[in-house]
C-alpha positions in Angstrom: 3.1 -18.4 -32.7 0.0 -19.7 -30.9 -0.3 -19.0 -27.2 -2.5 -20.8 -24.8 -5.4 -18.9 -23.2 -4.6 -17.9 -19.6 -6.8 -19.3 -17.0 -9.3 -16.9 -15.4 -7.8 -15.5 -12.2 -9.6 -15.9 -9.0 -11.4 -12.6 -8.1 -10.5 -10.7 -5.0 -14.0 -11.2 -3.6 -13.7 -14.9 -4.1 -10.3 -15.1 -2.4 -11.3 -12.9 0.5 -14.5 -14.9 1.0 -12.4 -18.0 1.7 -10.0 -16.0 3.9 -7.0 -15.8 1.6 -6.3 -12.1 2.2 -4.9 -9.3 0.0 -1.2 -9.9 0.3 -1.2 -13.6 -0.7 -3.6 -12.9 -3.5 -1.4 -10.1 -5.0 1.7 -12.3 -4.6 -0.1 -15.0 -6.5 -1.0 -12.5 -9.2 2.6 -11.5 -9.8 3.7 -15.2 -9.8 1.0 -15.9 -12.4 2.3 -13.0 -14.5 5.7 -14.7 -14.6 4.1 -17.9 -15.8 1.9 -16.3 -18.4 4.3 -13.8 -20.0 7.1 -15.3 -22.1 10.5 -14.2 -21.1 9.5 -12.9 -17.6 11.7 -14.0 -14.8 10.1 -11.7 -12.2 7.2 -9.3 -11.8 6.1 -6.6 -9.4 3.4 -4.0 -8.8 4.3 -0.4 -8.2 1.7 2.0 -6.7 1.8 5.6 -5.4 0.5 6.2 -1.9 0.6 9.6 -0.2 3.1 10.9 -2.8 5.4 7.9 -2.2 6.0 4.9 -4.5 6.1 1.5 -3.1 5.9 -2.2 -4.2 2.5 -3.5 -3.5 3.5 -7.1 -4.4 6.4 -9.0 -6.0 6.8 -12.5 -7.4 9.0 -15.1 -5.7 11.8 -14.4 -8.2 12.0 -10.6 -7.7 15.6 -9.6 -6.6 15.6 -7.7 -3.3 15.9 -4.0 -3.7 15.3 -3.9 -7.4 12.2 -1.6 -7.2 13.3 0.2 -4.0 16.5 1.5 -5.7 14.2 3.2 -8.3 12.0 4.8 -5.7 15.1 6.1 -3.8 16.5 7.7 -6.9 13.2 8.8 -8.3 14.3 7.3 -11.6 13.7 4.1 -13.5 11.3 2.3 -15.8 8.7 1.5 -13.0 8.8 5.1 -11.7 8.4 6.5 -15.2 5.5 4.1 -16.1 3.6 4.8 -12.9 4.0 8.6 -13.0 3.7 9.3 -16.7 1.2 6.7 -17.7 3.5 5.6 -20.6 5.0 2.1 -21.1 8.7 1.8 -20.6 10.7 -0.9 -22.4 14.5 -1.5 -22.1 15.5 -4.5 -24.2 19.1 -4.5 -23.0 20.1 -2.6 -19.9 23.8 -2.8 -21.0 23.0 -0.3 -23.7 20.3 1.7 -21.8 21.1 5.4 -21.0 17.9 6.7 -19.5 18.4 5.5 -15.9 22.2 5.1 -15.3 22.1 4.6 -11.5 19.3 2.1 -11.6 20.7 0.4 -14.6 24.0 -0.4 -12.8 22.1 -1.8 -9.9 19.8 -3.9 -12.0 22.6 -5.4 -14.0 24.3 -6.4 -10.7 21.2 -8.5 -9.8 21.3 -10.3 -13.2 18.4 -8.3 -14.9 19.1 -7.4 -18.5 15.6 -6.6 -19.8 12.7 -4.5 -18.3 9.1 -3.9 -19.3 7.0 -1.5 -17.2 3.3 -1.0 -18.1 1.1 1.7 -16.5 -2.0 0.5 -14.6 -5.0 2.7 -14.7 -6.1 3.1 -11.0 -8.9 5.1 -9.6 -8.0 8.6 -8.3 -5.0 8.9 -10.5 -2.7 7.6 -7.9 -0.3 6.1 -10.4 0.6 2.4 -10.7 2.6 0.1 -12.9 3.1 -3.7 -13.6 6.8 -4.4 -14.0 8.3 -7.4 -15.8 12.0 -8.4 -15.6 14.0 -10.6 -17.9 17.5 -12.1 -17.5 18.5 -12.1 -21.2 18.7 -9.2 -23.7 15.4 -8.8 -25.5 13.9 -11.6 -23.5 10.6 -9.7 -23.1 10.3 -8.6 -26.7 8.1 -11.5 -27.7 5.9 -11.2 -24.6 4.9 -7.6 -24.8 1.4 -8.3 -26.0 0.8 -11.0 -23.4 2.1 -8.6 -20.8 -0.4 -5.9 -21.9 -3.3 -8.4 -21.8 -2.3 -9.5 -18.3 -1.9 -5.9 -17.2 -5.5 -5.1 -18.2 -6.6 -7.9 -16.0 -4.3 -7.0 -13.1 -5.6 -3.4 -13.1 -8.9 -4.6 -11.8 -7.3 -6.5 -8.9 -5.1 -3.6 -8.0 -8.0 -1.2 -8.0 -10.0 -3.6 -5.8 -7.1 -3.9 -3.4 -6.8 -0.1 -3.0 -10.5 0.2 -2.6 -10.7 -2.5 0.1 -7.6 -1.1 1.9 -9.2 2.4 1.8 -12.5 1.0 3.3 -10.5 -0.8 6.0 -8.6 2.4 6.9 -11.8 4.4 7.0 -13.5 1.8 9.2 -10.5 1.8 11.5 -10.5 5.6 11.7 -14.3 5.6 12.5 -13.8 3.0 15.2 -11.0 5.0 16.8 -13.1 8.2 16.7 -16.1 6.4 18.3 -13.9 4.9 21.1 -12.3 8.3 21.7 -15.7 10.0 21.9 -16.9 7.3 24.4 -13.9 7.7 26.7 -14.2 11.5 26.6 -17.9 11.3 27.5 -17.2 9.0 30.4 -14.5 11.3 31.7 -16.8 14.3 31.5 -19.4 12.4 33.5 -16.8 11.5 36.1 -15.7 15.2 36.5 -19.4 16.4 36.6 -20.2 13.9 39.4 -17.0 14.6 41.4 -16.9 18.4 41.2 -20.7 19.1 40.8 -20.3 21.1 37.5 -22.1 21.0 34.2 -20.9 19.2 31.1 -19.4 22.4 29.5 -17.3 23.2 32.6 -16.2 19.6 33.0 -15.0 19.5 29.4 -13.2 22.8 29.9 -11.4 21.5 33.0 -10.3 18.4 31.1 -9.0 20.5 28.2 -7.0 22.7 30.5 -5.6 19.7 32.3 -4.7 18.2 28.9 -2.8 21.4 27.8 -1.1 21.8 31.2 0.2 18.2 31.2 0.9 18.2 27.4 -1.2 15.1 27.1 -3.7 14.3 24.4 -7.2 14.8 25.7 -8.2 11.3 24.6 -5.3 9.8 26.6 -5.9 11.9 29.7 -9.6 10.9 29.7 -8.7 7.3 29.2 -6.3 7.5 32.2 -9.0 9.1 34.3 -11.6 6.5 33.4 -9.2 3.7 34.1 -8.2 5.0 37.5 -11.9 5.6 38.4 -12.8 2.0 37.3 -9.9 0.5 39.3 -10.7 2.6 42.4 -7.2 4.3 42.2 -6.4 7.7 43.7 -8.1 10.7 42.1 -6.3 13.6 40.6 -8.2 16.9 40.4 -8.6 18.5 37.0 
């Protein structure tokens, strides 16, 4: 059988450059997978973050809870593919015995056939591209197309994780800088008010933080805000 050549997917950088964002892009990727893989009625992307599995994106035809039930049970084709790095294929869930709890739930949503392919992601986090069919053996003829698509999707998923990691690091850095700035301002206020050096001012702020069971950053922010607004002063 001759298959048409899939169109080249838009890269993450191109999509982000025109403001599309990560979530819509990955949703589009799973929708495209359904169009390009014969027999696929739905598709999703499973990734592991902080020792937890979650669905990074799902196509418009993905039944609610289909992946979540696997994560809750710690058992299912997507879980096994993501954690073991081996493809999982269940041509007919009515005769499948590997995941009994998940199988019952999936059949209740109308799914009869599942193909889960591992995605190589940086850092060994574990990921999988999951295809669902509504008829027995419906994904049998689309396995090669699914593998080709998975090789392309791996790049997009890796880029997504990289970008999200960079955003998280940048947010952490901004929070740290803001915290440092507020603490420095509070130290200056205590130094001026009580005529002590920086070390003693910091020690008084730390003691006040411990005594009031308040984070140092929050206590300093409150002091700076009160001082800026001309409110009543509280000795530290």
